[in-house]
LUMLOKE-543525 format. One record per residue (C-alpha): x, y, z. Coordinates in steps of 0.001 Angstrom, whole numbers, plus 524288, in hexadecimal, padded with zeros to 5 digits. Layout:
<pts>
XYZ...
</pts>
This chain:
<pts>
EC7DF63A37C0F37EC0F7636DEC1BE4EB6E96418BC1942EB41063BB0C0BD7EB2C162DFDC1182EA9BD632F7C1C36EA17F63A49C123DE9FF562DF8C09EDE9C6C625E7C15E7E924562FBBC1A8BE8C556301CC0CEBE8A756215CC0DFFE8292623A8C1A49E7A2962D40C12C2E773762474C0727E761961776C0E5BE6A3E616FDC1791E6E4A615AAC25B2E691860CF8C3089E616E6033DC2836E60745F495C2A57E6AFF5EC26C23A5E60AB5E676C1A95E5E0C5F418C152CE6C195F58CC1042E6C8D5E7E2C0A55E5FBF5EA8CC0355E63BA5F83CBFEBDE72015F5E6BFB36E72FC5E739BF914E77EE5DCA2C021EE86725DF69C0075E86505EE50C0144E7BB95EE0DC0BBBE84095E504C141EE8FE95EDF2C1254E87D75F9B7C1697E838D5F322C2329E90E05ECE1C25C8E97C35FA11C24D7E8CED60090C2CD0E89E360A02C21B1E7B9360800C2570E7EE860F0FC3235E8A32616F2C2CE1E8A4062217C36A4E8B19618A1C4206E958A60FB7C3C49EA2E160ED3C42C3EAA4B611A3C363FEA29E61E35C33AFEA6AB6233EC410BEB48661E90C3E25EB4B562721C31EEEAFBA632BAC39D9EBA2B6300CC4431EC51062F50C39F4EC0B263C1DC33F0EC00064291C4143ECDB063D94C4496ED2B5642BBC3799ECCAC65016C39D4ED16B65055C47EFEDF5264D65C4362EDE846586EC3978ED98E66155C4452EE50465D81C4CE2EEE6D660BFC41F4EE7F266DFBC4076EE89467040C4F21EF75366E0EC4F19EF93967904C4537EFB6168723C49D4EEEBE68C27C4F92EE6F76961EC47D7ED8996993DC4633ED893691DFC393DEDEFF68618C3F8DED55C685DCC4ADFECA1F68770C4148ECF2867BE0C3965ED03A673BDC45D4EC23367733C49A7EBDB767389C3BD6EC38F665FBC3D51EBD7566445C4AD6EB052668B2C4547EB0C565E5AC3A85EB3A8653B3C4485EA8876588FC4D2FE9EE0658A6C41D2EA2F664AFCC3D76EA19464547C4B1EE944C64BC2C4D01E8F7C6474CC3FA3E940B63954C4211E8D4E63976C4F40E80B663E33C48DCE817C63468C3D95E84296290AC46A0E7B3862BEBC51F5E711863580C4CE6E634163033C4D00E564A63475C473AE485662F93C47F6E3AE26338CC4330E2ECA631FAC4B69E2039634F4C4AADE19B963844C57AEE0BFF63BB5C5BFFE0893644A1C6759E0BA563EBAC74A2E14916344DC6F16E21E9631BEC7541E2CFA62A82C6E8DE3A20625E3C7381E458762B4FC6BADE4D9061F64C6F6DE4432616F3C677AE479061F68C5BA3E562061CE2C5D54E58CB62A02C63DFE5D7262DC8C7169E535D62ACCC7C1BE48756349CC7E58E39A863545C7DC2E332F63DE4C737AE24F564212C7541E1C3B64959C6BB2E13FF651F5C749EE0BB9657D4C69D3E0BF165AA9C5B47E05BF66658C5472E041566AE4C4662E021267902C426DDFAFA67ADDC3562DF9F1685FAC2BAFDEC4368A79C27F1DEC7968112C1C4CDEFBC675CEC25A0DFDBA6746AC20F8E066D6713BC2CC0E0DA667D35C31B5E155B6766BC3C65E14C666A03C446BE1A536694DC5210E1D9765E61C5B94E1EFE660B7C6A28E2933656EAC6ECDE2E9765273C7BCDE3B8664B1FC7C39E3EB86452CC8967E4AF363E88C8E52E535C64145C826AE615A6414CC877DE5C5864567C94D6E54886510FC8FF3E462B6542BC8D25E41B365C9FC81C9E34E766272C7D2CE336866974C7032E297366D02C65E8E2F4E668FDC58EAE2B2A66CA7C4B3CE318466CBAC3DD9E3F6367248C3F07E3E4F6731EC4DDDE42D066628C53C4E443A661ECC61DFE52A46620BC6572E5821659B2C7069E6713658FBC70B1E6A39650F9C6463E5C0264DA8C616EE52B0654FBC5878E444D651F1C5620E3E85657D8C49C1E305665991C45C3E2F95652AEC389BE218464ED4C3572E13B564CD5C3A6AE075F6457FC36DADFC0963D7FC3C02DFD9C6311CC4401DF1E3627FCC43A7DEE1061E2AC4E12DE698612B7C4810DE30760537C4CDCDE0695F8ADC4575DD7F35EE7EC4C1DDD5FF5DFFBC4A37DCDA35D673C5209DD9095D413C5B5BDE2335DFDCC5B16DE2EF5EE8EC5928DEF005F473C52D9DF209602C4C5548DF7B660970C493EDFE73616A3C4908E003B61C46C3B66E047862913C35ABDFB5A62F7CC2BE8DFBF562800C1EF9E02CD61CD4C25E6E004C60E70C2317DFF526029DC2BF2E01FC5F49FC2799DF6895EB9DC2A89DFAC45DF33C2372E080C5DF36C1CF9E05CE5D244C160BDF9F45D7FEC0EFEDFFBB5E5C0C0D86DF45D5EB46C1574DF6575F8D1C1B57DEDDC603BFC207ADF0DC6120FC1D9BDEC5761CFBC26A2DE97462ADCC2222DE5606355FC2BCBDDB5F63F90C2789DDB8764A0EC3230DD0086524FC2D5FDC7CB648B0C25B7DBF2E64D07C1A96DBA866472AC0DDFDB4C664BCAC010BDB2546464DBF385DC0F96453CBF136DC36B63D5ABFD78DC86E63E8BC0B4EDD127649CFC0FABDD54F65188C1BB2DD08165F85C1D14DDC2666338C2594DE7A465CEEC2CC8DE09065F02C39C3DD9EE65314C3FE6DCC3D658F2C3FA2DC5B164CDFC39E5DCFA5641D4C3A7DDCE3C6355CC32ACDD6E7629C3C2FD1DD764623FDC223DDDB6A615B0C21C5DDEEC60E51C1562DE0D45FF90C1508DEAF65FC01C0AADDEFD65EF75C04CBDFC6B5F3B6BFE7ADF85E5FFBCBF6BDDEA4C5FB3FBF533DDFC1601D8BFD66DD7295F7B2C042DDCEA260053C0CCCDCDC260E2EC124FDC70C614B0C1DD8DC667621E9C24A9DC3DA62259C335EDC39762C75C3E44DCAE662B51C4B3EDC4BB620BAC538FDBE9B619B7C47E1DC1C060C4EC425DDC12960695C34BBDC3705F9A6C2DC8DCC5C5F870C21FCDCC1B5EAE1C1C12DCD8B5E1BAC27A3DD4575EBFFC3014DCDE15F4D6C3A19DD3EF60207C3D5ADD11960CE5C4706DD58061B21C4752DDA0261DE8C5520DE11B62AEFC54CDDE9A06348DC4D4FDF40A63E97C50D3DFEA2646DFC4AE4E0C356412EC4B3DE18CD648EDC4B6CE23EA643D8C4304E3163646E8C4873E3F77644CDC447AE48D46423DC4FC2E577B643F5C4DD3E6233640F7C5798E6F9364603C534DE7A6A6449DC5D7BE850164AD3C550EE7E2265724C507CE83AD6600EC5B1EE916465B51C5835E8F5E65E25C49B5E8A8C66BEFC4CB9E963D66E08C559DE9F086696CC4A92E991467328C411AE9B0B67DE8C4B29EA96167A32C4C1EEAA0967999C3D47EA5486879DC3C38EAF2168C12C4675EB9FF684DFC3F6CEB67E68AE9C3254EB6866987AC384EEC3B76960BC3EB2EC9D468FA0C32CDEC512698B6C2816EC0596A4D8C2F57ECDBB6AB5EC2FD7ECF426A9DBC211AEC2816B0F5C1E9AEC6836BB60C284BED37E6BD6DC214EECCAC6BE39C141EEC34E6C878C1970ECEB56CFD8C1F7DED6256D00EC12A5
</pts>
């Protein structure tokens, strides 16, 4: 019964978004149901006291069953059954630990940039992107992209690793995965009194005047060329870089311009300059404190299965 209740509860955590503001639940589920969700801490289910109480009750139940087994005459099957029960408790505790205290974050970094993991809600440490490279096929399709990372002061240790797809940096319970890449554009917008520095990803937009729905969209053209059909890029390499800017009011195009690095242009009443460009590396960072306990539990589970059911298979083969 406890397993069924726990399964239903965990399914709630899957279908109901976690960690949102209270207003989100009132808007999505109505005032009454939204208030119940926040009052019962279903919005942070895996960190609620009653979720851990359910896990504790199940663990106590399994431990009691294990004790009963242990009191019976000892045999390989009995020991295997005991180990099976211990394995289930270990897996549940590790999974609860991961659900409650696991953290993840995504980040886009350019070469030479350092970020504090603590500011991302993770354990303290400083992550630096030393350099980023892309290897292309002959048709300019990306073959592989690689980030050289340094992680300093994470739980008293320093790490350095080149990561790529399916090859993360591992540091105790932390993993950093290579997930994406693109162009980061450094633009500035000037007025008679101030200069605003704007950093945008390729195809990103920047709000100029929210009351008038005025935005500017930036498109990077690394190897600029044009023909009768329009503007295009000959390759993904920055051989002839240009920045395309589009001034929008809602979905309506007001003005457009194409400028090279170091050039300026005026769109409507706004003046923009193209300062710089660089590749960015997109990374997924996961911190999972319970993963080793879960793996240990599965190891015990395998041992318990072999002890509990192995002799039966052996007897069948012997017959």
